C-alpha positions in Angstrom: -19.8 14.3 17.4 -17.1 15.0 19.6 -13.6 14.2 18.1 -9.7 14.1 18.9 -7.1 14.3 16.5 -3.7 12.9 17.9 -0.8 14.5 15.8 -0.9 18.0 14.1 1.1 17.6 11.1 0.0 17.9 7.6 -1.8 15.2 7.6 -3.4 15.6 11.3 -4.2 19.3 10.2 -6.4 18.0 7.3 -8.2 15.7 9.4 -9.0 18.6 11.6 -10.2 20.7 9.1 -12.4 18.4 7.4 -14.1 17.0 10.8 -14.8 20.6 11.7 -16.6 20.9 8.2 -18.7 18.1 9.1 -19.9 19.8 12.1 -18.0 17.9 14.7 -16.4 19.4 17.8 -12.3 18.8 17.5 -9.9 18.8 20.0 -6.1 17.8 19.2 -3.5 15.9 21.0 0.1 17.3 20.3 3.5 17.5 21.7 4.3 20.6 20.1 3.1 24.3 20.7 0.5 24.6 17.9 -2.0 27.2 16.8 -5.2 25.7 17.5 -7.7 25.2 20.6 -8.6 23.3 22.1 -5.5 21.4 22.3 -3.7 18.8 24.7 -0.1 17.3 25.4 -1.9 14.4 27.7 -4.1 11.6 26.1 -5.8 11.2 29.6 -6.7 14.5 30.1 -8.3 15.2 26.7 -10.4 11.9 27.1 -11.8 13.2 30.4 -12.2 16.9 29.1 -13.6 16.2 25.7 -15.2 12.8 26.1 -14.5 12.0 22.3 -16.6 9.4 20.5 -14.2 9.4 17.6 -10.4 9.3 17.6 -8.2 9.8 14.7 -4.7 8.9 15.4 -2.2 10.7 12.9 1.0 11.1 14.3 4.1 9.3 13.1 3.7 5.9 11.8 6.5 4.2 14.3 4.3 5.8 17.0 0.7 4.3 15.9 1.4 1.0 17.7 2.1 2.7 20.8 -0.5 5.2 20.2 -3.3 2.6 19.9 -2.2 0.7 22.9 -2.2 3.8 25.2 -5.9 4.6 23.7 -7.0 0.7 24.4 -5.2 1.1 28.0 -7.8 3.8 28.9 -10.8 1.6 27.8 -11.9 3.6 25.3 -15.3 2.4 23.7 -15.6 4.5 20.5 -14.5 4.7 16.9 -11.0 4.8 16.0 -9.2 5.7 12.6 -5.4 5.0 12.2 -3.9 7.1 9.3 -2.4 4.5 7.1 -0.3 2.5 7.4 -1.6 0.9 10.6 2.1 0.2 11.7 5.2 0.6 10.3 6.0 -3.3 11.0 3.5 -6.4 11.1 2.3 -6.3 14.9 -0.9 -7.8 16.7 -3.6 -5.3 17.0 -3.7 -4.4 20.6 -6.7 -6.0 22.6 -9.3 -3.2 23.1 -13.0 -2.5 23.3 -13.3 -0.1 20.6 -16.7 0.2 18.8 -14.5 0.1 15.4 -11.2 0.6 14.3 -10.6 1.5 10.7 -7.1 2.4 8.7 -7.0 5.4 6.5 -7.0 3.9 3.1 -9.5 7.0 2.0 -8.5 6.0 -1.8 -11.1 3.4 -1.3 -13.4 6.6 -1.6 -12.2 7.9 -5.0 -15.0 8.3 -7.6 -12.5 6.9 -10.1 -11.8 3.9 -8.0 -15.0 3.1 -7.1 -16.6 3.4 -10.6 -13.6 1.0 -11.5 -14.4 -1.4 -9.0 -18.0 -1.6 -10.2 -17.1 -2.5 -13.3 -14.5 -4.9 -12.6 -16.6 -6.9 -10.3 -18.9 -7.9 -13.0 -15.8 -9.1 -15.0 -12.9 -11.6 -14.8 -10.1 -9.5 -14.8 -7.0 -11.1 -17.0 -4.2 -8.3 -16.3 -3.7 -5.3 -13.9 -0.9 -2.7 -13.9 -0.1 -0.3 -11.1 2.1 2.5 -11.2 2.7 5.4 -8.6 5.6 7.6 -8.4 6.6 11.2 -7.2 9.6 12.8 -6.4 10.2 12.8 -2.7 11.7 16.0 -2.4 8.6 17.8 -3.9 6.1 16.1 -1.4 6.3 18.3 1.2 7.6 21.7 -0.6 8.2 23.5 2.4 10.2 20.9 4.7 13.2 19.3 4.1 12.9 15.9 2.7 15.6 14.6 4.6 14.0 15.2 7.9 10.9 13.6 7.0 9.7 10.4 8.2 9.6 9.1 4.7 13.4 9.1 4.5 14.1 7.1 7.7 13.4 3.4 7.6 13.2 3.1 11.6 10.3 5.6 11.5 8.2 4.1 9.0 9.5 5.3 5.8 10.0 3.5 2.8 8.0 3.6 -0.6 5.9 0.7 0.2 4.6 1.9 3.4 4.3 5.2 2.0 2.6 4.0 -1.1 0.5 1.3 0.6 -2.9 3.0 -0.8 -2.0 0.8 -4.1 -1.6 -2.3 -2.0 -5.0 -1.8 -0.1 -7.0 -1.3 -3.0 -5.5 -4.3 -4.9 -6.9 -6.4 -2.2 -9.9 -4.6 -2.3 -10.5 -5.1 -6.0 -8.8 -8.6 -6.5 -9.2 -10.1 -2.9 -6.0 -11.9 -1.3 -2.7 -12.8 -3.1 -1.5 -16.2 -3.5 2.1 -15.7 -4.5 4.4 -12.7 -5.5 7.7 -11.7 -6.5 9.7 -8.4 -5.8 12.5 -6.4 -6.5 13.4 -3.3 -4.6 15.5 -1.1 -2.2 17.3 2.3 -2.3 18.9 2.7 -5.5 19.0 6.7 -5.9 21.1 9.4 -4.7 18.6 10.8 -2.5 20.0 11.1 1.1 17.4 8.7 2.8 18.1 5.5 4.4 14.3 3.9 3.0 13.8 2.2 0.3 12.9 4.6 -2.7 11.9 1.8 -5.2 10.0 -1.4 -5.8 8.5 -3.6 -8.4 6.1 -6.1 -7.5 4.5 -9.3 -9.7 1.6 -11.2 -8.0 -0.9 -13.7 -8.3 -4.3 -12.6 -7.1 -7.5 -14.6 -6.3 -9.6 -12.5 -8.9 -6.5 -11.6 -11.3 -3.8 -14.0 -12.4 -1.3 -11.2 -13.1 -0.9 -8.1 -11.5 2.3 -5.7 -11.8 3.0 -2.9 -9.2 5.1 -0.1 -9.4 6.1 2.3 -6.8 9.1 5.0 -6.6 10.1 8.0 -4.6 11.8 9.3 -8.2 9.1 10.2 -10.7 9.3 14.2 -11.0 6.4 13.9 -13.3 4.0 12.5 -10.3 2.1 9.9 -11.9 -0.9 7.6 -10.2 -2.4 5.5 -12.8 -4.0 2.0 -13.0 -4.8 -0.2 -16.0 -7.0 -3.4 -15.9 -7.6 -5.8 -18.7 -10.3 -8.1 -19.3 -12.3 -9.9 -22.1 -14.4 -6.9 -22.7 -12.8 -4.1 -21.5 -9.3 -2.1 -21.1 -9.6 -0.1 -18.6 -7.2 3.2 -17.6 -7.6 5.2 -14.6 -5.3 8.4 -14.0 -5.9 9.9 -10.6 -3.6 12.7 -11.2 -5.0 13.8 -14.5 -8.7 12.9 -13.3 -9.5 10.6 -16.1 -11.4 7.4 -16.3 -11.1 5.5 -19.8 -13.2 2.3 -20.6 -12.5 1.2 -24.1 -12.9 4.2 -26.3 -15.1 6.4 -23.4 -13.1 8.8 -21.6 -14.6 10.3 -18.5 -13.1 13.6 -16.9 -13.7 14.4 -13.1 -13.0 17.5 -11.1 -12.3 16.4 -7.4 -10.9 18.6 -4.7 -7.8 17.1 -3.0 -9.9 16.7 0.1 -13.2 14.9 -1.4 -11.8 11.3 -0.4 -10.8 12.2 3.1 -14.6 14.0 3.5 -16.4 10.8 2.5 -14.1 8.3 4.8 -15.1 10.7 7.6 -18.6 10.9 6.7 -19.1 7.3 6.4 -17.5 6.8 9.7 -19.7 9.6 11.5 -22.7 8.3 9.9 -22.3 4.6 11.1 -20.0 3.1 8.8 -19.9 1.7 4.9 -18.4 -1.6 3.3 -15.7 0.6 1.9 -14.2 1.4 4.8 -10.3 -0.7 5.8 -10.8 -2.0 9.0 -7.8 -2.9 11.3 -7.5 -6.5 10.3 -7.2 -5.4 6.6 -4.7 -2.9 7.3 -2.6 -5.5 8.8 -2.8 -7.6 5.8 -1.4 -5.0 3.7 1.5 -4.7 6.1 2.2 -8.4 5.7 2.2 -7.8 1.6 4.8 -5.5 2.5 6.8 -7.9 4.4 6.5 -10.6 1.9 7.5 -8.2 -0.7 10.6 -7.0 1.1 11.2 -10.9 1.9 11.1 -11.7 -1.8 13.7 -8.8 -2.6 15.9 -9.7 0.0 15.8 -13.4 -0.8 15.2 -13.2 -4.5 12.5 -15.8 -4.7 8.9 -16.1 -5.2 6.8 -16.1 -2.0 3.8 -18.1 -1.7 1.0 -17.7 0.9 
């Protein structure tokens, strides 16, 4: 399959590497001088020369909407994957003739979360708790965190957007939400103008009480989920790569690229119910907007 990756930062390089490992021909579109061939600075030229069947949008979040619009303008009829989040603010999806459109919520392909999903779909979840935190200056050690898009609200930064995987897999596990209340904003001494900490409580269709905490501040790096049902207490730890179901502890040994690999493989193979479609990615943005409104107005938000 001929593929085009738009953007060649760390995530664009990862997508490029994995697609090549899957046997694809890969070209890159970048406005910078890069050490990769073939590369282009013009989308129209890349489309004509490469004739891609699959495009990955991996540039800055704030540019996703304009990039997707431009791809649609050229009447592209192949598959498009937009790196998460879909946009930096809720917007209508541009009219297009894409074969399929997906959002890169690759954690849906994490073996631990897939196992957890299989267990709880046969249960009636009573309570769920999610915690994810990582100290922002440690995310990209070779780059000044103050210059990253994460630090800048107008470029799509902010902990809810950056860590929106959790909101996506909440909807995957428990369907849509009915109501929520949130507290959050910029609290730390980090030199950023984006939000660095948020706490949410939600009522969801398949779980009456859900708590979510996300932050840019935790120097221990944690990504955990706990679910309680009548029959099980389940704890998933994606950093330690363990899944505990009551007294049984299951250990995993996964490469950091595993979920990306499985996501691309599913797309190339014709699709999977685990893939996040554009409409679902837009609903994650609507959740974020509701959380920000709740925090600002200090009230519960109902759908």
